C-alpha positions as a printed Julia matrix, in Angstrom:
307×3 Matrix{Float64}:
   0.0     0.0     0.0
   1.24    3.48   -0.8
   0.59    6.54    1.39
  -2.5     7.63   -0.55
  -4.13    4.2    -0.22
  -3.27    4.11    3.5
  -5.04    7.45    4.01
  -8.09    6.29    2.05
  -8.35    2.81    3.6
  -7.74    3.85    7.2
  -9.58    7.15    7.41
 -10.76    6.42   10.97
  -9.21    4.8    14.03
 -11.82    2.01   13.99
 -10.86    1.03   10.44
  -7.19    0.88   11.4
  -7.98   -1.16   14.52
 -10.12   -3.6    12.53
  -7.23   -4.16   10.12
  -4.75   -4.71   12.96
  -7.04   -7.26   14.64
  -7.46   -9.16   11.37
  -3.73   -9.07   10.71
  -2.8   -10.29   14.2
  -5.55  -12.94   14.47
  -6.54  -14.03   10.93
  -8.51  -16.98   12.37
 -10.26  -14.96   15.06
  -9.16  -13.34   18.33
  -7.6   -15.7    20.86
  -6.54  -15.13   24.47
  -2.9   -14.07   24.8
  -2.44  -16.12   27.97
  -4.3   -19.41   27.43
  -5.03  -19.34   23.66
  -8.76  -19.79   24.36
 -10.85  -18.88   21.32
 -13.86  -17.51   23.19
 -13.4   -13.86   24.12
 -15.78  -10.97   24.8
 -15.3    -7.6    23.14
 -15.47   -4.42   25.27
 -15.61   -1.01   23.54
 -14.4     1.94   25.61
 -12.28    5.11   25.38
  -8.85    5.96   26.77
  -7.79    9.06   28.71
  -7.35   10.99   25.46
 -10.76    9.8    24.2
  -9.03    7.56   21.67
 -11.23    4.53   20.85
 -10.08    1.55   22.89
 -11.19   -1.98   22.13
 -10.57   -4.51   24.91
 -11.12   -8.24   24.98
 -11.9   -10.44   27.98
 -11.1   -14.15   27.9
 -14.07  -16.33   28.81
 -11.77  -18.93   30.34
  -9.05  -17.15   32.34
 -10.6   -13.66   32.52
  -7.56  -11.86   31.04
  -8.18   -8.36   29.69
  -6.1    -7.45   26.64
  -6.22   -5.41   23.44
  -4.93   -5.79   19.89
  -1.84   -3.77   20.79
  -0.96   -5.65   24.01
   2.53   -7.13   23.9
   3.4    -5.53   20.55
   5.47   -2.54   19.46
   2.19   -0.56   19.5
   1.92   -1.23   23.25
   1.49    1.79   25.53
   1.54    4.22   22.6
  -0.77    7.24   22.81
  -0.51    7.83   19.06
  -3.54    6.93   16.93
  -3.05    3.86   14.76
  -3.76    6.03   11.7
  -0.53    7.96   12.41
   1.36    4.72   13.05
   0.18    3.36    9.72
   1.16    6.57    7.89
   4.67    6.45    9.4
   5.02    2.77    8.45
   4.0     3.55    4.88
   6.56    6.37    4.71
   9.39    4.12    5.91
   8.52    1.26    3.56
   8.22    3.53    0.49
  11.32    5.72    1.07
  14.06    3.96   -0.91
  16.8     6.07    0.68
  15.14    6.41    4.07
  13.25    9.28    5.67
  14.32   11.41    8.63
  12.41   11.71   11.89
  12.07   15.44   11.22
  10.27   14.78    7.96
   8.04   12.12    9.55
   7.13   14.58   12.32
   6.0    17.13    9.72
   4.03   14.58    7.7
   2.02   13.1    10.58
   1.9    16.12   12.89
   3.87   15.02   15.97
   6.93   16.33   17.8
  10.43   15.39   16.68
  11.03   13.29   19.82
   7.81   11.32   19.22
   8.68   10.79   15.55
  12.22    9.65   16.42
  10.95    7.11   18.95
   8.24    5.97   16.52
  10.73    5.43   13.67
  13.06    3.4    15.88
  10.22    1.15   17.0
   9.37    0.52   13.36
  13.05   -0.21   12.63
  13.0    -2.69   15.49
  10.33   -4.63   13.59
  12.64   -4.67   10.56
  15.28   -6.63   12.45
  15.51  -10.24   11.24
  16.13  -12.58   14.22
  15.94  -15.71   12.04
  18.33  -14.63    9.3
  18.81  -17.05    6.41
  22.53  -17.13    5.47
  23.5   -15.6     2.16
  24.88  -17.65   -0.72
  24.58  -21.37   -1.28
  25.2   -23.78   -4.12
  25.8   -22.05   -7.44
  25.73  -18.55   -5.89
  28.35  -15.81   -5.7
  28.75  -13.68   -2.57
  30.63  -10.37   -2.35
  32.18   -9.05    0.88
  33.65   -5.63    1.55
  33.85   -2.9     4.17
  33.07    0.8     4.09
  33.25    3.7     6.5
  30.47    6.03    7.66
  31.22    9.42    9.15
  32.49   12.95    8.5
  35.95   14.39    8.2
  38.19   15.64   11.03
  40.35   18.31    9.49
  43.68   19.45   10.98
  43.43   16.94   13.84
  45.71   14.19   12.57
  45.2    10.83   10.88
  44.19    8.96   14.06
  41.4    11.45   14.87
  40.14   11.2    11.3
  40.14    7.39   11.47
  38.42    7.34   14.88
  35.63    9.59   13.55
  34.62    6.89   11.07
  32.37    3.9    11.79
  33.24    0.63   10.06
  30.44   -1.22    8.27
  30.72   -4.73    6.85
  28.72   -5.57    3.75
  27.82   -9.03    2.44
  25.79   -9.3    -0.77
  24.55  -12.04   -3.06
  24.81  -11.15   -6.72
  21.26  -10.27   -7.83
  20.04  -11.26   -4.35
  19.96  -10.18   -0.75
  22.32   -7.97    1.22
  23.43   -7.78    4.86
  25.09   -4.73    6.43
  26.25   -4.39   10.02
  28.5    -2.21   12.13
  31.85   -3.73   13.15
  34.5    -2.53   15.6
  37.34   -3.4    13.24
  38.19   -5.51   10.2
  40.41   -8.03   11.99
  40.09  -11.78   11.47
  38.84  -12.38   15.02
  35.96   -9.93   14.41
  35.0   -11.11   10.92
  35.28  -14.9    11.39
  32.09  -15.44   13.51
  30.1   -13.04   11.3
  31.03  -14.84    8.08
  30.37  -18.24    9.69
  26.85  -17.1    10.67
  25.91  -15.03    7.63
  27.43  -16.94    4.67
  26.5   -20.48    3.61
  29.48  -22.84    3.78
  28.68  -24.34    0.36
  28.73  -21.0    -1.48
  30.38  -21.5    -4.86
  32.49  -18.32   -4.93
  33.24  -15.48   -2.49
  34.61  -12.26   -3.95
  36.45   -9.68   -1.82
  38.88   -6.83   -2.27
  42.63   -7.39   -1.87
  42.59   -7.15    1.95
  44.85   -9.92    3.24
  42.55  -10.68    6.2
  40.2   -12.66    3.92
  42.95  -15.13    2.94
  42.76  -16.58    6.45
  38.95  -16.68    6.51
  37.92  -17.99    3.08
  39.12  -21.27    1.48
  41.48  -20.55   -1.42
  39.51  -22.65   -3.92
  36.41  -20.45   -3.63
  38.08  -17.11   -2.9
  38.44  -14.49   -5.65
  40.21  -11.18   -5.07
  39.58   -7.95   -6.91
  42.19   -5.18   -6.73
  40.16   -1.99   -6.77
  43.03    0.31   -7.77
  43.74   -1.77  -10.87
  40.04   -2.0   -11.76
  39.64    1.76  -11.52
  42.76    2.36  -13.57
  41.9    -0.14  -16.33
  38.07    0.01  -16.39
  37.15    3.22  -14.63
  34.85    1.39  -12.21
  34.9    -1.45   -9.64
  33.5    -4.66  -11.13
  34.54   -7.4    -8.69
  32.41   -6.21   -5.75
  29.93   -4.05   -7.68
  26.83   -5.42   -5.9
  27.97   -4.71   -2.36
  29.46   -1.36   -3.46
  26.1    -0.33   -4.92
  24.41   -1.23   -1.6
  26.94    0.94    0.25
  26.34    3.76   -2.22
  22.56    3.62   -1.81
  22.81    3.65    1.98
  25.24    6.59    1.92
  22.83    8.54   -0.3
  20.33    8.14    2.52
  22.88    9.33    5.09
  23.78   12.39    3.03
  20.3    13.26    1.75
  17.96   12.25    4.58
  19.64   11.56    7.92
  22.73   13.8     7.61
  24.08   12.47   10.9
  23.47    9.33   12.97
  24.91    8.04   16.21
  27.07    4.95   16.46
  24.64    3.46   19.01
  21.72    3.45   16.55
  23.54    2.82   13.27
  22.58   -0.88   13.23
  18.91    0.14   13.33
  19.3     2.24   10.17
  21.24   -0.57    8.49
  18.49   -3.05    9.39
  15.88   -0.75    7.88
  17.83   -0.45    4.64
  18.47   -4.21    4.36
  14.84   -5.11    5.15
  13.56   -2.82    2.42
  16.28   -3.75   -0.09
  15.81   -7.49    0.37
  12.06   -7.14   -0.29
  12.36   -4.76   -3.25
  10.44   -7.2    -5.48
   7.51   -7.32   -3.02
   6.74   -3.6    -3.08
   2.89   -3.85   -3.04
   3.01   -6.09    0.06
   5.61   -4.24    2.16
   3.09   -2.52    4.44
   1.32   -5.79    5.32
   4.65   -7.55    5.88
   5.79   -4.78    8.21
   2.46   -4.68   10.06
   2.75   -8.39   10.88
   6.25   -7.8    12.24
   5.18   -4.82   14.38
   2.24   -6.82   15.74
   4.43   -9.76   16.81
   7.44   -7.98   18.31
   7.81   -7.23   22.0
   7.45   -3.62   23.2
  10.49   -1.33   23.01
  10.64    1.22   25.82
  12.18    4.65   25.39
  14.63    4.06   28.22
  15.98    0.85   26.71
  16.26    2.53   23.3
  18.27    5.43   24.71
  20.4     3.08   26.85
  19.12    4.61   30.11
  18.5     1.08   31.41
  20.41   -2.1    30.65
């Protein structure tokens, strides 16, 4: 669904709530505690007069709502604004800033920032399927995110950058994540978890660290300096480089600046959207199912005020 269809389909809070209930319980509402299928519906209003639909289990007596135990939990925002923000994040190829979301849906910057991070939490993939496999080619490279530190020395300039590892299937999925460094001890567990062991070929740049991590018979190196000199462009790791380029366009054009603590959230958002680029008409429904099944994310845990 695009933003226009979202606005037309969910013009009222009741319409949005009906859609959420159907999405969370396609076979009918069931108790969250005992899974009993007989529940009573109670229509009421919250403190802000927002429509509130409660359910009472006929067996254990539990009171719950469609948003209980989800990322919607304890949110005072109308679902119509949630849905609009979700549509904006799924449709923005290069991302959208919290400032722009706040203007679109009419909330404060702090509310929009918290809202966007809760949506990004739903874009995390806890059951990640490794990249590659039989007959597939995987590209691996690193890039750096961050501004320049002028007249402060090489070490200060290097420390101002954040390292990001990229793994991409040719014509397939991509995985980006922040790393502390590009040493073998850091990369080995990531590659073991994220790349299928029976991948036919793994292409990297000429960094010597990969010689100790990838079997020689399936490892192919591309020397970027030579490729640029002879061809004018990088061909060996073109897929992962294009993913880096697209993400950096979002950093430059939308976000401008992001903290190291939350960088993985932005990378997750980009990868989730990129890996589902061929399912564009269904992105909103896919995201809604994720938001409705993820545990609540409190503001204090997001800002690292509690551990």
